[in-house]
A tleap script that builds the chain and sets N, CA, C and O, in Angstrom:
source leaprc.protein.ff14SB
mol = sequence {
  NMET ASP ALA LYS PRO TYR VAL HIE LYS ILE
  LEU LYS PRO ASP GLY THR MET VAL ASP CYS
  SER PRO ALA GLY GLU TYR PHE THR LEU GLU
  GLU LEU ARG ALA ALA MET ASP GLY GLY TRP
  VAL GLU ASN ILE ASN LEU SER GLY GLY PHE
  VAL MET ILE ILE ASP GLU GLU GLY ARG LEU
  LYS GLU LEU PRO ARG ASN ASN LEU ALA THR
  GLU LEU VAL GLY VAL PRO GLY VAL TYR ILE
  VAL GLY ASN ALA LEU VAL CYS LEU ASP LYS
  GLY GLU GLU LEU CGLY
}
set mol.1.N position { 66.524 -12.950 -12.985 }
set mol.1.CA position { 67.820 -13.333 -13.828 }
set mol.1.C position { 68.837 -13.811 -12.850 }
set mol.1.O position { 69.190 -13.154 -11.871 }
set mol.2.N position { 69.333 -15.109 -13.200 }
set mol.2.CA position { 70.818 -15.545 -12.275 }
set mol.2.C position { 71.876 -14.814 -12.835 }
set mol.2.O position { 71.874 -14.357 -13.978 }
set mol.3.N position { 72.896 -14.697 -11.909 }
set mol.3.CA position { 74.065 -14.128 -12.244 }
set mol.3.C position { 74.862 -15.021 -13.131 }
set mol.3.O position { 74.775 -16.193 -12.766 }
set mol.4.N position { 75.586 -14.844 -14.146 }
set mol.4.CA position { 76.216 -15.680 -14.732 }
set mol.4.C position { 77.566 -15.967 -13.948 }
set mol.4.O position { 78.194 -15.023 -13.468 }
set mol.5.N position { 77.995 -17.237 -13.825 }
set mol.5.CA position { 78.981 -17.864 -13.180 }
set mol.5.C position { 80.228 -17.785 -13.412 }
set mol.5.O position { 80.623 -18.154 -14.518 }
set mol.6.N position { 81.043 -17.353 -12.566 }
set mol.6.CA position { 82.522 -16.992 -13.369 }
set mol.6.C position { 83.584 -17.896 -13.737 }
set mol.6.O position { 84.238 -18.591 -12.960 }
set mol.7.N position { 83.721 -17.811 -15.258 }
set mol.7.CA position { 84.492 -18.891 -16.093 }
set mol.7.C position { 86.081 -18.869 -15.284 }
set mol.7.O position { 86.697 -17.804 -15.292 }
set mol.8.N position { 86.489 -19.686 -14.825 }
set mol.8.CA position { 87.858 -19.786 -14.603 }
set mol.8.C position { 88.466 -20.023 -15.898 }
set mol.8.O position { 87.931 -20.447 -16.923 }
set mol.9.N position { 89.910 -19.612 -15.647 }
set mol.9.CA position { 90.929 -19.378 -16.851 }
set mol.9.C position { 92.239 -20.305 -16.594 }
set mol.9.O position { 92.973 -19.990 -15.657 }
set mol.10.N position { 92.588 -21.532 -17.457 }
set mol.10.CA position { 94.033 -22.221 -17.716 }
set mol.10.C position { 94.741 -20.991 -18.408 }
set mol.10.O position { 94.299 -20.527 -19.459 }
set mol.11.N position { 95.711 -20.550 -17.861 }
set mol.11.CA position { 96.725 -19.965 -18.737 }
set mol.11.C position { 97.972 -20.122 -19.163 }
set mol.11.O position { 98.982 -19.595 -18.695 }
set mol.12.N position { 97.859 -21.089 -20.347 }
set mol.12.CA position { 98.699 -21.747 -21.092 }
set mol.12.C position { 100.427 -21.118 -21.582 }
set mol.12.O position { 100.488 -19.961 -21.999 }
set mol.13.N position { 101.347 -21.710 -21.516 }
set mol.13.CA position { 102.577 -20.938 -21.590 }
set mol.13.C position { 102.697 -20.516 -23.360 }
set mol.13.O position { 103.492 -19.785 -23.952 }
set mol.14.N position { 101.696 -21.222 -23.779 }
set mol.14.CA position { 101.853 -20.519 -25.397 }
set mol.14.C position { 101.259 -19.342 -25.404 }
set mol.14.O position { 101.238 -18.701 -26.455 }
set mol.15.N position { 100.722 -18.886 -24.348 }
set mol.15.CA position { 99.605 -17.782 -24.625 }
set mol.15.C position { 98.325 -17.809 -24.732 }
set mol.15.O position { 97.642 -16.792 -24.614 }
set mol.16.N position { 97.804 -19.073 -24.988 }
set mol.16.CA position { 96.292 -19.342 -25.097 }
set mol.16.C position { 96.024 -19.216 -23.539 }
set mol.16.O position { 96.722 -19.033 -22.542 }
set mol.17.N position { 94.689 -19.399 -23.806 }
set mol.17.CA position { 93.338 -19.583 -22.568 }
set mol.17.C position { 92.193 -20.334 -22.808 }
set mol.17.O position { 91.514 -20.163 -23.821 }
set mol.18.N position { 91.891 -21.271 -21.828 }
set mol.18.CA position { 91.346 -22.021 -21.678 }
set mol.18.C position { 90.274 -22.219 -21.000 }
set mol.18.O position { 90.554 -22.981 -20.074 }
set mol.19.N position { 88.938 -21.859 -20.979 }
set mol.19.CA position { 87.751 -22.013 -20.015 }
set mol.19.C position { 88.117 -23.281 -19.268 }
set mol.19.O position { 88.729 -24.195 -19.821 }
set mol.20.N position { 87.716 -23.321 -17.958 }
set mol.20.CA position { 87.487 -24.600 -17.118 }
set mol.20.C position { 86.503 -23.937 -16.185 }
set mol.20.O position { 86.365 -22.753 -15.877 }
set mol.21.N position { 85.755 -25.200 -15.761 }
set mol.21.CA position { 84.753 -24.654 -14.487 }
set mol.21.C position { 85.051 -26.646 -13.781 }
set mol.21.O position { 85.244 -27.695 -14.396 }
set mol.22.N position { 84.926 -26.277 -12.021 }
set mol.22.CA position { 84.963 -27.386 -11.156 }
set mol.22.C position { 83.752 -28.009 -11.830 }
set mol.22.O position { 82.955 -27.484 -12.609 }
set mol.23.N position { 83.795 -29.277 -11.341 }
set mol.23.CA position { 82.976 -30.687 -11.650 }
set mol.23.C position { 81.296 -30.031 -10.711 }
set mol.23.O position { 80.124 -29.941 -11.076 }
set mol.24.N position { 82.010 -29.709 -9.444 }
set mol.24.CA position { 80.838 -29.248 -8.582 }
set mol.24.C position { 80.993 -27.894 -8.095 }
set mol.24.O position { 81.205 -27.052 -8.967 }
set mol.25.N position { 80.930 -27.457 -6.768 }
set mol.25.CA position { 80.829 -26.130 -6.558 }
set mol.25.C position { 82.550 -25.597 -6.277 }
set mol.25.O position { 82.940 -24.439 -6.426 }
set mol.26.N position { 83.110 -26.371 -5.991 }
set mol.26.CA position { 84.608 -26.045 -5.932 }
set mol.26.C position { 85.589 -26.980 -6.650 }
set mol.26.O position { 85.288 -28.076 -7.123 }
set mol.27.N position { 86.792 -26.412 -6.669 }
set mol.27.CA position { 87.390 -27.519 -7.578 }
set mol.27.C position { 88.194 -28.307 -6.320 }
set mol.27.O position { 88.549 -27.858 -5.230 }
set mol.28.N position { 88.335 -29.573 -6.861 }
set mol.28.CA position { 88.745 -30.963 -6.035 }
set mol.28.C position { 90.252 -30.838 -6.613 }
set mol.28.O position { 90.705 -30.399 -7.671 }
set mol.29.N position { 90.857 -31.440 -5.408 }
set mol.29.CA position { 92.373 -31.575 -5.389 }
set mol.29.C position { 92.911 -32.250 -7.027 }
set mol.29.O position { 93.782 -31.937 -7.839 }
set mol.30.N position { 92.152 -33.014 -6.966 }
set mol.30.CA position { 92.567 -34.155 -8.441 }
set mol.30.C position { 91.952 -32.868 -9.622 }
set mol.30.O position { 92.621 -32.584 -10.616 }
set mol.31.N position { 91.286 -32.531 -9.473 }
set mol.31.CA position { 91.012 -31.361 -10.667 }
set mol.31.C position { 91.990 -30.286 -10.521 }
set mol.31.O position { 92.694 -30.158 -11.522 }
set mol.32.N position { 92.210 -29.567 -9.673 }
set mol.32.CA position { 93.849 -28.560 -9.797 }
set mol.32.C position { 94.792 -29.588 -10.288 }
set mol.32.O position { 95.283 -29.195 -11.346 }
set mol.33.N position { 95.273 -30.839 -9.911 }
set mol.33.CA position { 96.187 -31.551 -10.230 }
set mol.33.C position { 96.187 -31.623 -12.114 }
set mol.33.O position { 97.186 -31.402 -12.799 }
set mol.34.N position { 94.917 -31.958 -12.612 }
set mol.34.CA position { 94.858 -32.359 -13.928 }
set mol.34.C position { 94.878 -30.937 -14.547 }
set mol.34.O position { 95.527 -30.858 -15.590 }
set mol.35.N position { 94.479 -30.160 -14.245 }
set mol.35.CA position { 94.873 -28.599 -14.675 }
set mol.35.C position { 96.422 -28.339 -14.885 }
set mol.35.O position { 96.845 -27.819 -15.918 }
set mol.36.N position { 97.167 -28.699 -13.934 }
set mol.36.CA position { 98.557 -28.708 -13.963 }
set mol.36.C position { 98.866 -29.819 -14.813 }
set mol.36.O position { 99.839 -29.434 -15.461 }
set mol.37.N position { 98.585 -30.961 -15.162 }
set mol.37.CA position { 98.991 -32.047 -15.806 }
set mol.37.C position { 99.908 -32.616 -14.874 }
set mol.37.O position { 101.123 -32.640 -15.071 }
set mol.38.N position { 99.242 -33.158 -13.676 }
set mol.38.CA position { 99.570 -33.978 -12.947 }
set mol.38.C position { 100.809 -32.991 -11.697 }
set mol.38.O position { 101.215 -31.836 -11.823 }
set mol.39.N position { 101.073 -33.849 -10.743 }
set mol.39.CA position { 101.744 -33.195 -9.760 }
set mol.39.C position { 101.542 -32.515 -8.647 }
set mol.39.O position { 100.387 -32.505 -8.223 }
set mol.40.N position { 102.417 -31.900 -8.015 }
set mol.40.CA position { 101.678 -30.940 -6.724 }
set mol.40.C position { 101.344 -29.601 -7.319 }
set mol.40.O position { 101.721 -29.142 -8.398 }
set mol.41.N position { 100.550 -29.051 -6.392 }
set mol.41.CA position { 100.405 -27.735 -6.784 }
set mol.41.C position { 100.354 -26.700 -5.558 }
set mol.41.O position { 100.125 -26.964 -4.378 }
set mol.42.N position { 100.686 -25.194 -6.263 }
set mol.42.CA position { 100.933 -24.601 -5.291 }
set mol.42.C position { 100.246 -23.344 -5.610 }
set mol.42.O position { 100.080 -23.178 -6.818 }
set mol.43.N position { 99.682 -22.157 -4.631 }
set mol.43.CA position { 98.428 -21.376 -4.790 }
set mol.43.C position { 99.772 -19.940 -4.658 }
set mol.43.O position { 100.732 -19.820 -3.897 }
set mol.44.N position { 99.281 -19.107 -5.705 }
set mol.44.CA position { 99.624 -17.618 -5.526 }
set mol.44.C position { 98.539 -16.523 -5.259 }
set mol.44.O position { 97.759 -16.357 -6.197 }
set mol.45.N position { 98.371 -15.844 -4.291 }
set mol.45.CA position { 97.535 -15.000 -3.879 }
set mol.45.C position { 97.661 -14.074 -5.100 }
set mol.45.O position { 98.800 -13.838 -5.503 }
set mol.46.N position { 96.404 -13.420 -5.851 }
set mol.46.CA position { 96.627 -12.267 -6.337 }
set mol.46.C position { 95.750 -11.312 -6.063 }
set mol.46.O position { 94.929 -11.692 -5.228 }
set mol.47.N position { 95.570 -10.048 -6.491 }
set mol.47.CA position { 94.661 -9.236 -5.643 }
set mol.47.C position { 93.148 -9.247 -6.234 }
set mol.47.O position { 92.850 -10.075 -7.096 }
set mol.48.N position { 92.376 -8.482 -5.840 }
set mol.48.CA position { 90.886 -8.384 -6.358 }
set mol.48.C position { 90.253 -9.982 -5.814 }
set mol.48.O position { 89.225 -10.423 -6.328 }
set mol.49.N position { 90.779 -10.531 -5.048 }
set mol.49.CA position { 89.928 -12.254 -4.571 }
set mol.49.C position { 90.155 -13.291 -5.591 }
set mol.49.O position { 89.377 -14.230 -5.756 }
set mol.50.N position { 91.232 -13.110 -6.274 }
set mol.50.CA position { 91.607 -14.414 -7.314 }
set mol.50.C position { 92.988 -15.173 -6.365 }
set mol.50.O position { 93.689 -14.802 -5.423 }
set mol.51.N position { 92.893 -16.417 -7.219 }
set mol.51.CA position { 94.239 -17.201 -6.905 }
set mol.51.C position { 94.601 -18.043 -7.780 }
set mol.51.O position { 93.811 -18.880 -8.218 }
set mol.52.N position { 96.154 -17.938 -8.270 }
set mol.52.CA position { 96.654 -18.681 -9.385 }
set mol.52.C position { 97.145 -19.865 -8.406 }
set mol.52.O position { 97.597 -19.840 -7.261 }
set mol.53.N position { 96.853 -21.000 -9.390 }
set mol.53.CA position { 97.235 -22.443 -9.011 }
set mol.53.C position { 98.273 -22.898 -9.930 }
set mol.53.O position { 97.986 -23.108 -11.109 }
set mol.54.N position { 99.388 -23.057 -9.511 }
set mol.54.CA position { 100.422 -23.664 -10.877 }
set mol.54.C position { 101.250 -24.948 -10.105 }
set mol.54.O position { 101.215 -25.366 -8.948 }
set mol.55.N position { 101.911 -25.310 -11.165 }
set mol.55.CA position { 102.910 -26.786 -10.689 }
set mol.55.C position { 104.029 -26.351 -9.836 }
set mol.55.O position { 104.921 -25.602 -10.236 }
set mol.56.N position { 103.952 -26.882 -8.552 }
set mol.56.CA position { 104.756 -26.639 -7.768 }
set mol.56.C position { 106.340 -26.943 -7.817 }
set mol.56.O position { 107.206 -26.283 -7.242 }
set mol.57.N position { 106.560 -28.221 -8.724 }
set mol.57.CA position { 107.777 -28.633 -9.605 }
set mol.57.C position { 107.875 -27.949 -10.715 }
set mol.57.O position { 108.947 -28.266 -11.230 }
set mol.58.N position { 107.296 -27.138 -11.392 }
set mol.58.CA position { 107.582 -26.896 -12.548 }
set mol.58.C position { 108.709 -26.578 -13.390 }
set mol.58.O position { 108.981 -26.878 -14.553 }
set mol.59.N position { 109.335 -25.848 -12.448 }
set mol.59.CA position { 110.736 -25.804 -12.695 }
set mol.59.C position { 111.753 -26.695 -12.862 }
set mol.59.O position { 112.557 -26.743 -13.792 }
set mol.60.N position { 111.655 -27.521 -11.738 }
set mol.60.CA position { 112.467 -29.159 -11.975 }
set mol.60.C position { 112.270 -29.724 -12.783 }
set mol.60.O position { 113.183 -30.389 -13.273 }
set mol.61.N position { 110.581 -29.754 -13.505 }
set mol.61.CA position { 110.604 -30.399 -14.902 }
set mol.61.C position { 110.787 -29.322 -16.162 }
set mol.61.O position { 110.542 -29.376 -17.367 }
set mol.62.N position { 111.133 -28.697 -15.604 }
set mol.62.CA position { 112.156 -27.560 -16.861 }
set mol.62.C position { 110.636 -27.268 -18.091 }
set mol.62.O position { 110.713 -27.394 -19.313 }
set mol.63.N position { 109.538 -26.921 -17.408 }
set mol.63.CA position { 108.156 -26.658 -18.256 }
set mol.63.C position { 108.432 -25.130 -18.603 }
set mol.63.O position { 108.994 -24.295 -17.894 }
set mol.64.N position { 107.939 -24.990 -19.767 }
set mol.64.CA position { 108.493 -23.658 -20.481 }
set mol.64.C position { 107.481 -22.645 -19.423 }
set mol.64.O position { 106.529 -22.846 -18.669 }
set mol.65.N position { 108.350 -21.390 -19.888 }
set mol.65.CA position { 108.033 -20.153 -19.126 }
set mol.65.C position { 106.613 -19.543 -19.543 }
set mol.65.O position { 106.255 -19.667 -20.715 }
set mol.66.N position { 105.866 -18.946 -18.697 }
set mol.66.CA position { 104.465 -18.534 -19.187 }
set mol.66.C position { 104.274 -17.110 -18.900 }
set mol.66.O position { 103.816 -16.684 -17.839 }
set mol.67.N position { 104.623 -16.438 -19.834 }
set mol.67.CA position { 104.681 -15.055 -19.534 }
set mol.67.C position { 103.384 -14.258 -19.453 }
set mol.67.O position { 103.366 -13.028 -19.411 }
set mol.68.N position { 102.125 -15.157 -19.429 }
set mol.68.CA position { 100.845 -14.367 -19.451 }
set mol.68.C position { 100.731 -14.420 -18.124 }
set mol.68.O position { 100.115 -13.500 -17.586 }
set mol.69.N position { 101.179 -15.280 -17.459 }
set mol.69.CA position { 101.029 -15.564 -15.915 }
set mol.69.C position { 101.792 -15.152 -14.985 }
set mol.69.O position { 101.503 -14.838 -13.830 }
set mol.70.N position { 103.201 -15.160 -15.738 }
set mol.70.CA position { 104.211 -14.092 -14.790 }
set mol.70.C position { 104.007 -12.397 -14.942 }
set mol.70.O position { 104.456 -11.524 -14.200 }
set mol.71.N position { 103.325 -12.277 -15.939 }
set mol.71.CA position { 102.669 -10.597 -16.158 }
set mol.71.C position { 101.451 -10.296 -14.912 }
set mol.71.O position { 101.391 -9.286 -14.211 }
set mol.72.N position { 100.636 -11.342 -14.879 }
set mol.72.CA position { 99.545 -11.510 -13.758 }
set mol.72.C position { 100.158 -10.981 -12.448 }
set mol.72.O position { 100.080 -9.859 -11.949 }
set mol.73.N position { 100.985 -12.433 -11.896 }
set mol.73.CA position { 101.773 -12.106 -10.737 }
set mol.73.C position { 102.523 -10.376 -10.564 }
set mol.73.O position { 102.478 -9.609 -9.603 }
set mol.74.N position { 102.960 -10.269 -11.471 }
set mol.74.CA position { 103.341 -8.886 -11.437 }
set mol.74.C position { 104.711 -8.705 -10.038 }
set mol.74.O position { 104.715 -7.736 -9.279 }
set mol.75.N position { 105.558 -9.625 -9.978 }
set mol.75.CA position { 106.707 -9.812 -8.705 }
set mol.75.C position { 107.825 -9.949 -9.649 }
set mol.75.O position { 107.969 -10.895 -10.423 }
set mol.76.N position { 108.824 -8.651 -9.497 }
set mol.76.CA position { 110.011 -8.568 -10.031 }
set mol.76.C position { 110.743 -9.806 -9.847 }
set mol.76.O position { 110.406 -10.455 -8.857 }
set mol.77.N position { 111.710 -10.307 -10.605 }
set mol.77.CA position { 112.345 -11.378 -10.489 }
set mol.77.C position { 111.785 -12.834 -10.494 }
set mol.77.O position { 112.499 -13.814 -10.706 }
set mol.78.N position { 110.141 -12.903 -10.185 }
set mol.78.CA position { 109.588 -14.329 -10.494 }
set mol.78.C position { 108.701 -14.255 -11.660 }
set mol.78.O position { 107.854 -13.446 -12.039 }
set mol.79.N position { 109.281 -15.618 -12.206 }
set mol.79.CA position { 108.229 -15.997 -13.281 }
set mol.79.C position { 107.566 -17.099 -13.209 }
set mol.79.O position { 108.156 -17.938 -12.529 }
set mol.80.N position { 106.668 -17.409 -13.595 }
set mol.80.CA position { 105.522 -18.930 -13.747 }
set mol.80.C position { 106.040 -19.503 -15.161 }
set mol.80.O position { 106.395 -18.939 -16.195 }
set mol.81.N position { 105.917 -21.126 -14.708 }
set mol.81.CA position { 106.159 -21.816 -15.801 }
set mol.81.C position { 104.913 -23.117 -15.824 }
set mol.81.O position { 104.201 -23.366 -14.852 }
set mol.82.N position { 104.869 -23.606 -16.709 }
set mol.82.CA position { 104.107 -24.286 -17.087 }
set mol.82.C position { 102.365 -23.908 -17.260 }
set mol.82.O position { 102.320 -22.698 -17.484 }
set mol.83.N position { 101.381 -24.307 -17.247 }
set mol.83.CA position { 99.780 -23.906 -16.895 }
set mol.83.C position { 100.106 -23.196 -15.766 }
set mol.83.O position { 101.068 -23.388 -15.022 }
set mol.84.N position { 99.007 -22.135 -15.660 }
set mol.84.CA position { 98.468 -21.563 -14.688 }
set mol.84.C position { 97.202 -21.150 -14.404 }
set mol.84.O position { 96.878 -20.043 -14.836 }
set mol.85.N position { 96.110 -22.021 -13.540 }
set mol.85.CA position { 95.029 -21.822 -13.292 }
set mol.85.C position { 94.265 -20.759 -12.195 }
set mol.85.O position { 94.142 -20.940 -10.983 }
set mol.86.N position { 93.792 -19.592 -12.996 }
set mol.86.CA position { 92.841 -18.467 -12.355 }
set mol.86.C position { 91.582 -18.617 -12.252 }
set mol.86.O position { 90.697 -18.741 -13.099 }
set mol.87.N position { 91.576 -18.590 -10.802 }
set mol.87.CA position { 90.253 -19.051 -10.143 }
set mol.87.C position { 89.556 -17.876 -8.661 }
set mol.87.O position { 90.257 -17.051 -8.075 }
set mol.88.N position { 88.526 -18.059 -8.458 }
set mol.88.CA position { 88.148 -16.831 -6.955 }
set mol.88.C position { 88.588 -17.761 -6.273 }
set mol.88.O position { 88.568 -18.962 -6.544 }
set mol.89.N position { 89.079 -17.149 -5.200 }
set mol.89.CA position { 89.494 -17.187 -4.036 }
set mol.89.C position { 88.367 -17.368 -3.165 }
set mol.89.O position { 87.867 -16.261 -2.967 }
set mol.90.N position { 87.708 -18.328 -2.521 }
set mol.90.CA position { 86.827 -18.235 -1.543 }
set mol.90.C position { 87.454 -19.059 -0.021 }
set mol.90.O position { 87.016 -19.984 0.662 }
set mol.91.N position { 88.338 -18.428 0.040 }
set mol.91.CA position { 89.200 -19.055 1.770 }
set mol.91.C position { 89.702 -20.346 1.427 }
set mol.91.O position { 90.702 -20.386 0.710 }
set mol.92.N position { 89.039 -21.693 1.921 }
set mol.92.CA position { 89.463 -22.741 2.076 }
set mol.92.C position { 89.357 -23.487 0.920 }
set mol.92.O position { 89.954 -24.547 0.732 }
set mol.93.N position { 88.307 -22.735 -0.168 }
set mol.93.CA position { 87.935 -23.371 -0.963 }
set mol.93.C position { 88.076 -22.498 -2.145 }
set mol.93.O position { 88.031 -21.276 -2.005 }
set mol.94.N position { 88.290 -23.195 -3.618 }
set mol.94.CA position { 88.354 -22.460 -4.536 }
set mol.94.C position { 87.271 -22.968 -5.588 }
set mol.94.O position { 86.910 -24.129 -5.783 }
set mol.95.N position { 86.801 -21.680 -6.281 }
set mol.95.CA position { 85.858 -21.977 -6.987 }
set mol.95.C position { 85.076 -20.756 -7.588 }
set mol.95.O position { 84.103 -20.944 -8.317 }
savepdb mol mol.pdb
quit
């Protein structure tokens, strides 16, 4: 029996979560940018072998606050805006 593949989640500012998966084994830069609605991406290391991808310019774009992603990061004084993709951290690759 094959192991069920991990389902990655896009956490949206309205509190909803959307399943997503890379087209191949790992996410490409283009796929990450698409998940963030374009622009530069930044990664935040999370516990448990996960990473969160966010829009690096989200605050400059005045994107709405993402309370769910902010809670997940759990650093006082740090808040996340816009979409946030949570996926497995596989070293140099994300997938």
